[in-house]
C-alpha positions in Angstrom: -126.5 -201.3 -118.4 -127.6 -200.2 -121.6 -125.4 -197.5 -123.5 -127.3 -194.9 -122.6 -126.6 -195.5 -119.1 -123.0 -195.8 -119.7 -122.7 -192.4 -121.4 -124.6 -190.7 -118.8 -122.3 -192.5 -115.8 -119.4 -191.1 -118.0 -120.6 -187.2 -118.1 -121.3 -187.4 -114.7 -117.6 -188.4 -114.2 -115.8 -186.4 -116.2 -118.1 -182.9 -114.6 -116.7 -184.2 -111.0 -113.1 -184.3 -112.4 -113.9 -180.6 -113.6 -115.4 -179.6 -110.6 -112.5 -180.7 -108.6 -109.8 -179.3 -111.0 -111.3 -176.0 -111.7 -114.2 -175.1 -109.7 -112.6 -175.8 -106.5 -109.9 -173.6 -107.3 -111.4 -171.1 -108.6 -114.1 -171.1 -105.3 -111.1 -171.1 -102.7 -108.8 -167.8 -104.8 -106.2 -170.9 -105.7 -104.2 -171.0 -108.7 -104.9 -173.8 -111.2 -102.1 -175.8 -111.6 -102.6 -176.7 -115.5 -102.9 -173.1 -116.3 -99.6 -171.1 -116.8 -99.3 -167.8 -114.3 -98.8 -164.6 -115.6 -96.0 -162.5 -114.7 -97.1 -159.0 -113.1 -96.7 -156.1 -115.2 -93.4 -153.6 -115.1 -93.6 -150.1 -115.8 -90.3 -148.6 -117.1 -91.0 -145.5 -115.9 -91.0 -146.3 -112.4 -88.4 -145.1 -110.2 -85.7 -148.0 -108.9 -86.3 -149.0 -105.5 -83.9 -146.9 -102.8 -81.3 -149.8 -101.4 -82.5 -150.6 -97.6 -78.6 -150.2 -96.4 -76.4 -147.3 -96.7 -72.6 -146.9 -97.5 -71.0 -146.6 -94.5 -69.6 -143.3 -94.3 -65.2 -143.3 -94.5 -63.7 -141.9 -91.3 -62.7 -138.5 -90.9 -58.9 -137.9 -91.2 -57.1 -136.5 -87.7 -56.1 -133.0 -88.4 -52.9 -132.6 -86.9 -52.1 -129.4 -84.7 -50.1 -126.5 -86.3 -47.4 -124.9 -83.6 -48.2 -121.4 -82.7 -45.6 -119.3 -84.5 -43.6 -116.8 -81.7 -44.9 -113.6 -83.4 -42.1 -111.0 -85.0 -41.4 -108.4 -83.2 -41.8 -104.8 -85.0 -39.2 -102.7 -82.9 -41.7 -101.0 -80.3 -41.2 -101.1 -76.8 -44.2 -103.5 -75.2 -45.2 -102.5 -71.8 -46.2 -105.8 -69.7 -49.4 -105.3 -67.6 -50.3 -107.0 -64.3 -52.9 -110.3 -64.0 -54.1 -111.6 -61.2 -52.2 -114.2 -59.7 -54.4 -116.8 -59.7 -54.7 -116.7 -63.6 -51.8 -119.2 -63.6 -52.7 -121.2 -60.8 -49.5 -120.5 -59.2 -48.2 -122.5 -55.9 -45.6 -121.4 -53.8 -42.8 -123.9 -53.7 -41.3 -125.2 -50.4 -37.9 -124.6 -51.8 -37.7 -122.7 -54.1 -35.6 -123.6 -57.4 -32.9 -120.7 -57.1 -31.2 -120.4 -61.0 -27.7 -120.1 -61.6 -26.7 -116.9 -63.0 -24.4 -116.6 -66.4 -21.3 -115.3 -65.0 -20.1 -113.3 -68.6 -22.2 -110.3 -69.6 -21.9 -109.9 -73.2 -20.9 -105.7 -73.2 -20.0 -106.6 -76.8 -23.4 -106.7 -77.9 -25.7 -103.3 -78.2 -28.9 -104.5 -77.3 -32.0 -102.2 -77.0 -35.3 -102.0 -75.0 -37.6 -104.8 -76.0 -40.3 -104.9 -73.0 -40.7 -102.8 -69.7 -42.4 -103.7 -66.5 -42.4 -101.1 -63.8 -44.3 -101.0 -60.5 -44.7 -99.9 -57.3 -45.8 -103.2 -55.5 -45.9 -106.7 -56.1 -47.6 -107.9 -58.4 -47.6 -111.1 -61.6 -47.4 -110.0 -65.2 -49.1 -111.2 -68.2 -47.3 -113.7 -70.5 -44.8 -112.1 -72.9 -43.7 -113.7 -75.9 -39.8 -113.1 -76.8 -38.4 -113.8 -79.7 -34.4 -113.7 -79.2 -32.4 -116.4 -78.2 -30.6 -114.2 -76.1 -32.2 -111.6 -74.0 -31.6 -109.5 -70.5 -33.1 -108.3 -67.7 -31.9 -104.9 -66.7 -33.6 -103.7 -63.4 -33.3 -100.7 -61.4 -34.9 -100.0 -58.4 -35.6 -97.1 -55.5 -35.1 -98.0 -51.6 -36.9 -97.1 -48.8 -34.0 -97.9 -46.5 -30.2 -98.2 -46.7 -30.1 -101.8 -46.1 -30.1 -104.7 -48.8 -31.4 -107.2 -46.0 -34.4 -105.3 -45.4 -35.6 -103.2 -48.6 -35.0 -106.0 -51.7 -36.6 -107.5 -54.9 -37.6 -111.1 -55.8 -38.9 -112.4 -58.7 -39.6 -115.1 -60.6 -39.3 -116.0 -64.2 -41.8 -118.4 -65.3 -41.8 -120.6 -68.8 -45.5 -119.9 -69.6 -45.5 -123.6 -71.6 -44.2 -125.4 -68.8 -44.6 -124.7 -65.6 -41.4 -127.1 -64.0 -39.5 -124.7 -65.8 -38.8 -121.2 -63.6 -36.2 -119.4 -61.6 -35.9 -117.4 -58.5 -33.8 -114.7 -58.1 -33.4 -112.0 -55.1 -31.3 -108.8 -54.5 -30.7 -109.7 -50.8 -29.1 -112.8 -50.9 -27.6 -112.8 -54.9 -24.8 -110.9 -56.2 -26.1 -109.5 -59.1 -24.0 -108.1 -62.2 -24.1 -104.6 -62.3 -23.6 -102.0 -65.1 -23.6 -98.4 -64.5 -26.5 -96.1 -66.0 -26.4 -92.6 -65.1 -26.8 -92.5 -61.6 -28.3 -95.8 -60.3 -26.3 -99.6 -60.5 -28.5 -102.0 -62.8 -29.0 -105.6 -62.0 -28.2 -107.5 -64.8 -29.9 -111.2 -65.4 -29.0 -113.1 -68.8 -31.6 -115.7 -70.9 -31.0 -117.8 -73.2 -34.0 -119.2 -74.3 -36.8 -118.1 -76.5 -40.7 -118.3 -75.2 -43.8 -116.8 -73.6 -42.9 -115.8 -70.2 -44.8 -114.4 -67.0 -42.9 -112.7 -64.0 -43.9 -112.6 -60.3 -42.5 -110.1 -58.6 -42.5 -109.4 -54.7 -40.7 -106.0 -53.2 -39.6 -105.1 -50.0 -39.7 -101.6 -48.8 -39.1 -100.4 -52.3 -40.5 -97.0 -53.4 -40.7 -98.2 -57.0 -38.4 -100.9 -59.4 -38.0 -101.0 -63.1 -37.1 -103.9 -65.2 -36.5 -103.9 -69.1 -36.2 -106.5 -71.3 -33.7 -106.4 -73.4 -33.0 -108.2 -76.8 -29.7 -108.1 -79.2 -30.0 -104.9 -81.6 -29.7 -107.3 -84.9 -33.4 -109.4 -83.4 -35.2 -105.7 -83.6 
C-alpha cells in the first residue's frame, strides 16, 4: 500500500470518528460530550417563585367567658309579669322540698319595695334579678272563705341559674311570720341570697294576692 492509499485510509477513519462524536448527537438531539453546556439565562426582573407550602396558622386563643354582672337597682319599683310555665321546663316534684322559714324578723332594718307581683289566679312570673344579699317577701291576699285550709296561697321561689335550688311555701300548713299593715296581716318570708329568681304561684279560693319584694333601704 503506497502513501496515497494510507492518506486516504486515515482520512476515512477521521471522518467516521467525527460523525460518531458530532453528527450522531446532533441528529438525536443529544448534547455533545466534549463541548461545554450553556446555563439558562435568568431575568433579574422576574418575580420570585411562590412557595407551594403555606405557613400553618397559629391556633386562636380560647376566650374566657365573662360572667354577667347583677344590674344595679335604679330605685324604681319593678312590676313582675307572668310567663308561660313551659319557659322553664318546670316539673312538679313528687315530694316538694319545704324550705325552713328564718325565725327572726329583722324589724330594725328599714325595708323599701323593690318589685311587686299582683294577681288573681295561679301563674309563673318572669325572672327577676335581686341585687340585695338580704330581701323579704311581704304577702297579702283576700280570700273567698274564712278557712285557711280552703283558701290558701302556695308558691315556689326558684333560682333561675340552678334548677335544684328552690323553696316551697304554703300558707295552709305553715305558720308565717306576720306583721300588721293597716287592716291586713302581712305574711313575711325572708331570704339571704342575691341572684336571679322566678316565682311559681298557685292560689286556691283567693280573690286576689299581692307579693312585694322588699330590700333594705341602704341597698337602694
